C-alpha positions, -999 to 999 in steps of 0.1 A, spaced: 477 -845 -70 487 -839 -106 515 -814 -111 529 -802 -145 561 -782 -148 584 -769 -175 615 -748 -180 629 -731 -211 663 -716 -206 682 -698 -234 719 -689 -231 744 -672 -254 775 -693 -250 806 -672 -257 832 -699 -259 837 -736 -254 819 -742 -221 808 -768 -196 774 -760 -180 756 -778 -152 718 -774 -149 696 -783 -119 662 -781 -133 648 -817 -133 624 -830 -107 643 -849 -80 645 -886 -77 619 -886 -50 594 -888 -79 591 -909 -111 581 -881 -135 569 -885 -171 595 -861 -185 615 -849 -215 647 -829 -216 664 -816 -247 693 -792 -253 702 -776 -286 730 -753 -297 721 -732 -328 692 -756 -334 713 -788 -333 708 -813 -304 738 -818 -281 745 -846 -256 734 -843 -220 749 -863 -191 728 -869 -160 748 -868 -127 733 -877 -93 738 -853 -65 729 -853 -28 693 -858 -16 680 -870 -50 691 -839 -69 697 -847 -106 723 -825 -124 725 -823 -161 759 -815 -177 763 -800 -211 796 -795 -230 793 -773 -260 809 -748 -283 800 -712 -290 764 -705 -300 729 -700 -288 719 -727 -264 683 -736 -255 672 -761 -229 637 -775 -229 623 -795 -199 588 -807 -192 576 -831 -165 543 -844 -152 541 -858 -117 511 -878 -104 506 -884 -67 531 -877 -40 568 -887 -38 589 -904 -12 598 -882 18 635 -873 22 654 -888 51 684 -876 71 715 -894 83 734 -883 114 760 -867 91 732 -847 74 720 -833 107 755 -822 116 761 -807 81 729 -787 82 737 -772 117 769 -757 104 772 -721 90 776 -720 53 784 -694 26 750 -678 24 735 -689 58 758 -673 84 743 -689 114 773 -681 136 770 -643 129 732 -643 135 733 -664 166 729 -634 190 699 -622 170 683 -656 169 687 -662 207 674 -627 215 643 -629 192 632 -665 199 640 -671 235 612 -690 251 596 -702 219 588 -739 221 607 -762 199 591 -780 169 563 -765 149 559 -734 170 595 -724 164 592 -729 126 561 -708 126 578 -681 147 609 -679 125 589 -679 93 566 -651 106 595 -630 119 614 -632 86 582 -626 66 573 -594 85 608 -579 85 617 -583 49 601 -567 19 599 -590 -12 615 -569 -40 626 -586 -73 660 -574 -83 668 -559 -49 696 -583 -40 728 -596 -55 736 -633 -62 763 -631 -36 741 -618 -8 738 -639 23 715 -638 53 734 -611 71 733 -587 42 696 -595 36 687 -586 72 707 -554 69 689 -545 37 655 -557 50 646 -568 15 652 -596 -10 637 -624 -30 629 -660 -22 664 -672 -19 672 -644 6 641 -652 27 652 -689 27 688 -682 36 676 -660 65 653 -687 78 680 -713 74 706 -692 93 683 -684 122 671 -720 126 707 -734 126 716 -708 152 688 -722 173 700 -758 170 676 -769 143 691 -785 112 680 -765 82 688 -764 45 677 -748 12 656 -764 -14 650 -752 -50 615 -761 -61 588 -758 -87 560 -738 -71 524 -741 -85 506 -709 -77 537 -687 -76 533 -652 -91 554 -641 -108 563 -676 -119 599 -686 -116 621 -712 -99 614 -709 -61 636 -714 -30 624 -724 4 639 -736 36 635 -771 50 640 -778 88 644 -811 106 618 -813 135 598 -842 149 619 -867 129 612 -853 94 620 -825 70 594 -797 69 590 -767 46 596 -732 59 586 -705 33 585 -670 48 574 -655 14 540 -674 16 538 -670 -22 527 -706 -30 510 -734 -11 537 -756 5 519 -788 -2 521 -783 -40 559 -777 -42 581 -801 -62 617 -806 -51 644 -800 -76 677 -795 -57 687 -796 -20 718 -784 -2 734 -761 23 724 -729 5 722 -715 -30 757 -726 -37 744 -762 -39 711 -755 -55 715 -730 -84 696 -739 -116 728 -731 -136 765 -734 -128 791 -725 -155 821 -746 -146 841 -737 -177 839 -711 -204 813 -683 -205 775 -680 -210 750 -652 -206 714 -657 -198 692 -646 -227 658 -657 -214 641 -680 -191 605 -692 -187 593 -715 -159 558 -729 -155 543 -750 -127 506 -759 -123 486 -783 -100 452 -797 -104 443 -780 -71 458 -751 -51 449 -758 -15 448 -733 13 480 -732 33 477 -733 71 510 -717 81 508 -732 116 508 -767 102 539 -788 95 542 -796 58 567 -819 41 577 -818 5 560 -847 -13 
């Protein structure tokens, strides 16, 4: 499989700032890629910082001005599957900021009692979330977690993913959030999915069903959106002026939602 992705992010930086981007394809692949950052048209240095599970962060320190980030990558074939340590499996069973599995435990037990473990449980959770939430761009706040999403009954991809993660953790399944490039996604953007540990491997859970799971490219992986945001402003101020994301694949296969699919 050939996959080509890009991101163009423009920011208005309002003062001396430190910005951390998570937009590059993860270390599970060896992409042919370019990354460039400019401020008012002049190139600025970029530091690459390794994060958990192959995530590659890029830190930019700059002064006031109009910042633009340009990223392009081509990936041929499949990448290495991610693995899990015993510590990972404990970490991804705990409640986190946006995936409040402790608060949703009674709901999870009531709704999924009697569902067989493994693939049937992933399918059941994905279907339940997908049929109870309405996908509405702009309907949620960046600070909304799984509990508020279920109360509102609407959200975007990160809200769907947080809800799946919280329910799976409450059922004893290690689960986490992954930011991905998603060929076939419409409207095109960065995408968020859940990933659950069953049968000795991580498998994708995407209750939005907006893109074929087998085409997804991992960017960042963590407990929830707090670990996987495409931009974190750690110092100073910056306002998003525009963003354009593209992701294509040489084939868009059908997605059998009953089948286990790993990010490759």
